[in-house]
C-alpha positions as CSV (number, residue, x, y, z in Angstrom):
1,M,58.7,77.3,132.2
2,A,57.4,78.8,129.1
3,I,59.1,76.0,127.0
4,S,57.3,73.4,128.9
5,T,53.8,75.0,128.6
6,Q,53.1,73.9,125.1
7,P,53.4,70.2,125.8
8,Q,51.3,70.8,128.9
9,L,48.6,72.3,126.9
10,I,48.8,69.5,124.3
11,G,48.2,67.2,127.0
12,A,45.6,68.8,128.8
13,P,42.5,66.8,127.2
14,L,43.7,63.8,128.9
15,Y,42.2,65.1,132.0
16,W,38.9,64.4,130.7
17,I,39.8,61.0,129.1
18,N,41.9,59.4,131.8
19,R,43.0,61.1,135.0
20,Q,45.7,58.8,136.0
21,L,47.2,59.1,132.5
22,Y,46.8,62.8,132.7
23,Y,48.9,63.0,136.0
24,A,51.4,60.6,134.6
25,Y,52.0,62.8,131.6
26,M,52.2,66.1,133.5
27,S,54.7,64.2,135.7
28,L,56.7,63.5,132.7
29,T,56.6,67.3,131.6
30,K,57.9,68.0,135.1
31,Q,60.7,65.6,134.8
32,S,61.4,67.2,131.4
33,F,61.5,70.7,132.8
34,G,63.8,69.5,135.6
35,L,66.3,68.1,133.0
36,L,66.0,71.4,131.1
37,I,66.6,73.7,134.1
38,T,69.6,71.4,135.1
39,T,71.2,71.6,131.5
40,M,70.5,75.3,131.4
41,T,72.3,75.9,134.7
42,H,75.1,73.8,133.6
43,W,75.5,75.6,130.3
44,W,74.7,79.2,131.2
45,G,74.7,79.5,135.1
46,P,77.4,77.1,136.4
47,T,78.1,77.1,140.1
48,T,79.5,75.0,142.8
49,I,77.1,73.2,145.1
50,R,78.7,72.7,148.6
51,I,76.8,70.4,150.8
52,S,76.8,69.3,154.5
53,G,74.3,68.4,157.1
54,D,73.9,67.2,160.8
55,A,73.9,63.4,161.7
56,S,70.2,62.8,160.8
57,V,71.2,63.0,157.1
58,A,74.9,61.9,157.1
59,D,74.1,58.5,155.6
60,Q,71.8,60.1,152.9
61,I,74.0,62.2,150.9
62,R,77.1,60.8,149.2
63,K,79.8,61.6,146.6
64,T,79.8,59.4,143.5
65,D,82.7,58.3,141.4
66,D,82.0,60.6,138.7
67,G,82.2,63.7,140.9
68,L,78.5,64.1,141.3
69,V,76.4,63.9,144.6
70,E,73.7,61.6,145.2
71,F,71.0,61.9,147.7
72,S,68.8,59.0,149.1
73,F,66.0,60.9,150.6
74,P,62.8,59.0,150.7
75,E,60.0,59.1,148.0
76,R,57.6,61.0,150.1
77,M,58.5,63.9,152.5
78,V,57.9,67.5,153.2
79,M,60.8,70.0,152.5
80,I,61.1,73.3,154.0
81,A,63.8,75.9,153.4
82,N,64.6,79.7,153.7
83,H,63.9,81.8,150.8
84,Q,66.9,83.8,149.9
85,I,66.6,84.5,145.9
86,Y,64.0,83.8,143.4
87,T,65.9,80.9,142.1
88,D,66.0,78.9,145.4
89,W,63.4,76.4,143.9
90,L,65.6,75.9,140.9
91,Y,68.5,74.3,143.0
92,L,66.2,72.5,145.1
93,W,64.5,71.0,142.0
94,W,68.0,69.7,140.9
95,V,68.1,67.9,144.2
96,G,65.1,65.9,143.1
97,Y,67.0,65.0,140.0
98,A,70.2,64.0,141.9
99,N,68.2,61.7,144.4
100,A,67.9,58.1,144.1
101,P,65.2,57.3,143.2
102,K,65.0,60.4,141.0
103,M,62.3,62.9,142.1
104,H,62.4,65.7,139.7
105,G,58.9,64.6,138.3
106,S,57.2,64.3,141.7
107,L,58.1,67.9,143.1
108,F,55.1,70.1,144.3
109,I,55.8,73.6,145.4
110,I,53.6,76.0,147.5
111,L,53.8,79.5,146.1
112,K,52.2,82.9,146.6
113,E,49.0,83.4,144.6
114,S,50.4,86.4,142.6
115,L,52.7,84.0,140.6
116,K,49.7,82.3,139.3
117,Y,48.8,85.3,137.1
118,I,52.2,85.6,135.3
119,P,51.6,84.9,131.6
120,I,52.7,81.5,130.4
121,V,54.6,80.7,133.7
122,G,51.5,80.8,136.0
123,P,49.5,78.3,133.8
124,G,52.5,76.2,133.6
125,M,52.9,75.9,137.3
126,M,49.2,75.1,137.5
127,F,49.7,72.3,135.3
128,Y,52.4,71.0,137.5
129,G,49.9,70.8,140.5
130,F,51.8,73.5,142.4
131,I,49.6,75.0,145.2
132,F,49.0,78.8,145.4
133,M,48.4,80.5,148.6
134,S,46.9,83.9,149.1
135,R,47.7,84.1,152.9
136,K,44.2,84.2,153.9
137,M,43.6,80.8,155.5
138,A,39.7,81.1,154.9
139,V,40.5,81.0,151.2
140,D,43.6,78.8,151.4
141,Q,42.3,76.0,153.6
142,P,39.7,74.5,151.1
143,R,42.1,74.9,148.3
144,L,45.2,73.2,150.3
145,A,42.8,70.4,151.6
146,H,41.7,69.7,147.9
147,R,45.2,69.4,146.7
148,L,46.7,67.6,149.7
149,Q,43.8,65.0,149.4
150,K,45.2,64.3,145.9
151,L,48.7,64.0,147.3
152,K,47.7,61.4,150.0
153,T,45.4,59.3,148.0
154,S,46.3,55.7,148.0
155,H,46.1,53.5,144.9
156,T,45.7,49.7,144.3
157,A,48.3,47.9,142.4
158,P,47.4,44.9,140.2
159,D,48.6,42.5,143.0
160,G,46.1,44.2,145.5
161,K,48.7,46.1,147.3
162,K,48.0,49.6,148.4
163,Y,50.5,52.5,147.5
164,L,51.1,56.2,147.5
165,D,52.4,58.2,144.7
166,P,55.9,59.7,145.2
167,M,55.8,63.2,146.5
168,W,58.2,65.9,147.6
169,L,56.2,68.9,148.8
170,L,58.3,72.0,149.1
171,L,57.2,75.0,151.4
172,F,58.9,78.3,152.0
173,P,57.6,79.3,155.5
174,E,58.8,82.8,155.2
175,G,56.2,83.2,152.4
176,T,58.5,85.3,150.1
177,N,62.2,85.7,149.4
178,A,64.3,87.9,151.6
179,S,64.3,91.5,150.8
180,Q,64.3,94.8,152.6
181,N,60.6,95.1,152.3
182,G,60.3,91.7,153.6
183,K,62.7,92.3,156.3
184,N,60.7,95.4,157.7
185,K,57.4,93.3,157.6
186,S,59.2,90.5,159.5
187,A,60.5,92.9,162.2
188,K,57.1,94.6,162.6
189,W,55.4,91.1,163.1
190,A,58.0,90.1,165.4
191,A,57.5,93.3,167.5
192,K,53.7,92.7,167.3
193,I,53.9,89.3,168.8
194,G,56.8,89.9,171.1
195,V,59.5,87.7,169.7
196,K,62.9,87.8,168.4
197,D,63.3,88.8,164.6
198,P,66.1,86.7,163.0
199,E,69.1,88.8,161.7
200,H,69.5,86.8,158.4
201,M,66.0,85.5,157.6
202,L,62.4,86.4,157.8
203,L,60.3,85.2,160.6
204,P,58.4,82.1,159.4
205,R,54.6,82.1,159.2
206,S,53.5,78.5,160.5
207,T,49.8,78.3,159.6
208,G,50.2,76.8,156.2
209,T,52.9,74.4,157.1
210,Y,51.0,73.4,160.3
211,F,47.9,72.6,158.1
212,C,49.9,70.7,155.5
213,L,51.7,68.4,158.2
214,N,48.3,67.7,159.9
215,E,46.8,66.8,156.5
216,L,49.6,64.6,155.4
217,K,50.5,63.0,158.8
218,G,50.5,59.3,158.5
219,T,51.6,59.4,154.8
220,V,54.8,61.2,155.2
221,D,57.4,60.4,157.8
222,Y,59.9,63.3,157.8
223,I,60.4,67.1,157.2
224,Y,63.8,67.7,155.6
225,D,65.0,71.1,156.2
226,C,67.4,73.0,154.1
227,T,69.3,76.2,154.9
228,V,70.4,77.9,151.8
229,A,73.2,80.5,151.4
230,Y,74.8,82.0,148.4
231,E,78.5,83.1,148.1
232,G,78.7,86.7,147.3
233,V,76.0,88.2,149.4
234,P,77.5,90.6,152.0
235,R,76.2,90.8,155.5
236,G,73.1,92.9,155.7
237,K,72.5,92.7,151.8
238,F,69.8,90.8,150.0
239,G,70.8,88.1,147.4
240,E,67.5,89.0,145.2
241,R,69.4,92.1,144.0
242,I,72.6,90.5,143.1
243,F,71.6,87.0,141.6
244,T,68.4,87.5,139.7
245,L,66.9,84.9,137.2
246,A,68.0,87.1,134.0
247,G,71.5,87.7,135.6
248,T,71.9,84.0,136.1
249,Y,71.0,82.8,132.5
250,V,71.6,85.9,130.2
251,K,74.5,87.9,132.1
252,G,76.3,85.1,133.7
253,Q,76.1,86.8,137.0
254,T,76.0,83.6,139.0
255,P,76.8,83.0,142.6
256,K,80.3,81.3,142.9
257,S,78.8,78.7,145.3
258,V,75.3,77.7,146.5
259,N,75.6,76.1,149.8
260,F,73.2,73.7,151.6
261,Y,72.9,72.5,155.1
262,W,70.4,69.7,155.6
263,R,68.5,68.4,158.6
264,R,65.7,65.9,159.0
265,F,62.8,65.9,161.7
266,L,60.5,63.0,162.4
267,I,57.0,64.3,161.9
268,D,55.9,62.1,164.9
269,D,58.3,64.2,167.1
270,I,56.9,67.5,166.1
271,P,54.1,69.0,168.4
272,L,51.0,69.2,166.0
273,D,48.2,69.1,168.6
274,T,47.8,73.0,168.5
275,P,48.9,75.7,166.2
276,E,50.5,77.6,169.1
277,E,52.8,74.7,170.0
278,F,53.9,74.3,166.4
279,D,54.4,77.9,165.9
280,I,56.8,77.8,168.8
281,W,58.6,74.8,167.3
282,L,58.9,76.2,163.8
283,R,60.2,79.4,165.2
284,E,62.8,77.7,167.2
285,R,64.1,75.8,164.1
286,W,64.3,79.2,162.3
287,Y,66.3,80.6,165.0
288,E,68.6,77.6,164.6
289,K,68.7,78.3,160.9
290,D,69.6,82.0,161.5
291,A,72.5,80.8,163.7
292,L,73.7,78.6,160.8
293,M,73.5,81.5,158.5
294,E,75.5,83.6,160.9
295,Q,78.3,81.0,160.8
296,Y,78.2,81.0,157.1
297,V,78.4,84.9,156.9
298,S,81.2,84.9,159.3
299,T,83.2,82.0,157.9
300,G,82.0,81.3,154.5
301,R,81.0,77.7,155.4
302,F,78.0,76.0,157.0
303,P,79.1,73.4,159.7
304,P,80.8,70.4,158.2
305,N,79.4,67.0,158.1
306,P,79.5,65.2,161.5
307,A,83.1,63.9,162.6
308,E,81.7,60.3,162.6
309,A,80.7,60.6,159.1
310,V,84.1,62.0,158.1
311,T,85.9,59.1,159.8
312,K,83.9,56.7,157.7
313,G,85.3,58.3,154.6
314,Q,82.8,61.3,153.9
315,E,84.3,64.6,153.1
316,P,83.6,67.5,155.5
317,F,81.8,69.2,152.6
318,L,80.6,67.5,149.4
319,E,81.2,69.7,146.4
320,T,79.7,69.1,142.9
321,E,77.9,70.9,140.2
322,V,74.3,71.2,138.8
323,R,74.5,69.0,135.7
324,T,73.0,65.9,134.3
325,K,74.7,62.6,134.8
326,Y,75.1,62.2,131.0
327,P,75.6,64.9,128.6
328,W,73.0,63.8,126.3
329,E,70.3,63.2,128.9
330,F,68.6,66.6,128.1
331,L,67.5,65.1,124.8
332,Q,64.9,63.3,127.1
333,I,62.9,66.6,127.2
334,F,61.7,65.6,123.7
335,S,60.2,62.4,125.0
336,V,57.1,64.3,126.2
337,L,56.0,64.9,122.7
338,G,56.9,61.3,121.6
339,A,54.7,60.1,124.5
340,F,51.8,62.4,123.4
341,G,52.2,61.1,119.9
342,L,51.9,57.6,121.1
343,M,48.8,58.4,123.0
344,I,47.0,60.2,120.2
345,N,48.0,57.3,117.9
346,F,46.6,54.8,120.5
347,F,43.3,56.8,120.8
348,L,42.9,57.2,117.0
349,K,43.2,53.5,116.4
350,T,40.8,52.8,119.0
351,W,38.2,55.3,117.6
352,N,38.7,53.8,114.1
353,R,38.0,50.3,115.4
354,F,35.0,51.6,117.4
355,V,33.7,53.3,114.2
356,S,34.3,50.3,112.0
357,V,32.3,48.1,114.2
358,L,29.4,50.5,114.2
359,F,29.3,51.0,110.5
């Protein structure tokens, strides 16, 4: 993130010159960072990505001839996932790169507010348009409403047609990554409201997700749910202590495999009339995810892809690695500075012509 902050700062004045140009530029910096972390993971934190899912996504994930995996998820969706380690977002960002069309420049993540104050990293995430939550809805609701309004604003093309910007909104309903402290709080909360505490996950908090879905309803059709598991985390232990950011990229302590199990839910089928109904719905999905995690912990695998998909030629599990399609593709990270140079050149020429007319 620190590497991408400098180009962001350079492009910040565009906000007061042309908003659409500013957002396009920041999207370009986001694409560049997605390429950067994909390349860094391939070079310094290589791991196997093992993917399966239920029937709802069976035709949207496929193996390509070059051994990679291609997703065909929609350009606008809400993505939810359990939060196992600090680098969950990194592997999910790669999914955006591996999608067709590519979405690594259109990812927005909802994060806890404390991350905003990390030097360099925090401002970088703010430039990306990420949304920070304090877990106090009186504070969060106006902020969320403002950001979501931007994400659902329609535009008019030159031919007069209306369109929405591409957007993947990533939420971690647990609010934080799994840890002993988080597990203790989850158990305490479960006891307080009289529900079962998941064994392998934290109990999800539904308020923020409920608000997002209601705000975006009509502009997004699906929630995509990813259950994430890391090979090498023993039962009852927490991955955050085993696979750290520094360990992954400095010490070579990477998970042997990162495992994804995908599901899709139509937003029109989700109860959004009252917070209470949605809270029950989300909690039930989390119990299902906990059962998926139990299968993984017990067998080392999530359920395979559906039998009907396998009979059509799909593998039970799609295995790939985090890397760019072409080895030289990471060089595109320098296109950000090139694009900024072209814009500066354009504005300088325009200014010079303006001055010459005046004088």
